[in-house]
N, C-alpha and C positions, 0 to 999 in steps of 0.2 A: 574185367577187361572191357574196354570200349569197343564198340562195333560200328565204326563210322559209316561203312557202306550200308548197313542195315538202317541206321537212322536217316541217312540221305534218301534211301529208297522209299522209306515210309513217307517222308516229306514230299518226295517227287510225285507220288501217286495218291496222296490223300491230303485231307485238311486236318490232320491230327495236330493237336497242340503239342508244345514241348513237354508239358506235364504228362499228356497221354503217351507220348513216345517214351518218356522215362518209365511210365507204368509198364508198358509193353516190354521194354528192355529189362526191367527189374524182374518181370515174371518169366522171362526166357532164360535159357541156359546156353552158355557158350561151350562148344565142344571143339577139341583139336584132334580130329582123327588123323592118324598117320597113314601114309601111302599103303594101300591094300587092306586097311582096317574096315571091317564090316559094321555097318550101322543097322542092317536088317538082313535076316536070312529067310529063305523060303520056309514056310510053315509057321513062322512067328507072326504075331499080330503086330501090324505097324501102328505104333502108338505116338509117332511124332511126325511133324512137318519140319523140314530143314531148309533154312536159308543159307546159301553159300556166301559167306563174307569174303573168303579167300580160298582159292584152290579149285578142285574139281571132284564131283561125285558122279557115279553112274548107277542107273537102274537097269537091271538085266534079269533074264531068266535063263534056265538051262533046259534044253529040250530032252526028249527021251533018248537021243543019241549022245547026250553029254556035251552038246555044242552050246556055247553061250550066245545069246542074242541081246544086244544092247538096245533098249527102248529109248533111253534118254540120258543125256549128259546134263549136268548142272554146273555151271561155272559161276563166277562172281555175279551176284544180284539175281540169281535164279533160285526158285523153290523146287524141292524134290520130295516126293513121298510116294508110297503106294496108296493112292487116294481111295481105292476100293476097300482095302483093309483098314485104312485110317478111319474112314467114314462108317463102315459097317461092323468093324471089329472082328472080321473073319481072318482066317489064316492067309498070309501073303503067298502069292505065286512068284514073288520077285526077291531079288537081293539088292541092297544098296551098299555100295562100297566106295571108299575114297580112292580116287585115281592117283592123287598126289597128296602130300601133306596139306591139310586144309584147316580152315577155321570156319565153323558152322554155328549158326544160331538155331537152337532147337526150341520148338513150341510143341509141348505134348498136347494130345487131344483135349485133355481136361483143362489145361491152361488156355489153349486157344479158344475153346468153347466159352470159358469164363470171361476172357477178354472181349469176345464178340458180344457178350451180354452187357458187360460193363462199359464198353466203348463202341457204341453202335456204328460210328463212322468207319470202323475197321472192317465191317462187312463190305463196304464200297471198295476198300483197298483189295481185299481178297477176291471180290468179284472181278476186278480188273486183272489181277494176276491169273485167275483161272481162264479168263477170256483170252489173254495173251498166250498162255500155255496151250489152250485148245486150238487157237489159230496156228501156232507153230506145229502142232501135231497134224492138223489138216494139211498144211503145206508139205510137211515131211511125207505124208502118205501120198499126196499128189506127185511129188518128185520120185518116190519109190516106185510108183506104178506107171508114171508117165514119161520117165526119162530112161535112156539107156544107162548101163553101168558107167560108162565113161563120162557121159553128160552129168550123171549124178555126182560123181567125184569132182568134176570141174565146177559144177554149181556150188557144192558144199565148200570146196577150197576157195572159191571166190568170195563167198559170204563170210567165211571164218578162217582166213589165212594163218593167223597166229595160233588159233586153236589146234589146227591139224599138226602143228609142231609140238604141241604140249602132250599129246596122248600117244600111247604106243600104237604102232601100225595095226596090230591085230585087233585092237579095240575100234579103231576107225573102220576097218574092214567089216567087223561085226555090225556096227551101227549102219553102214551103208548097204549091208546085205551081200557082202563079198566074202571070198576066202582071203586070207592074208597073202596067199600066193598070187591070186589074181590082182590084188592091189599092188603088190610089188612089181608085177609085170606091167601093169598100167602106168605106174610111176616111171619105170624105165622107158616105156614107149613115149611118154609125154615130155621127158627131159631131153 
């Protein structure tokens, strides 16, 4: 199966040759997780890094009270993994689940490490991806701690108006640090 977004993304953020992109594509695996399918469960070692070609994945944990807390969503052209587990080989504290039917490019740790050795310019690509992801995390933390709940929702919905229509309300509430009931009341108030 061809993965046009993945190839375009590699070209956009790197100076990889067509042959190198073909090598990367050949070494990767394409997965088609169905909605609600788990790619990682808490306690497992995360052995893969996932690029979302199409669809949406989420990274979350469940606290002692049994409440889910979403840390990250990954939509088209984003990477997602439990990078602590992926890098260190320790048990994951997180779950990765498909929010909708998706198409995902999987790079296992072994394959990714070999590709980074064989294609040194790929290091530059992943450095850029990690910098973008880290900047997004910093911004999210600033908004979580610096904005009121209402302003958090308004800011997120202005940045990602189409995205908030794609995901269930309870997931959006979890990501923004709300209860689903609060989000429902807020939406009624704002409409």
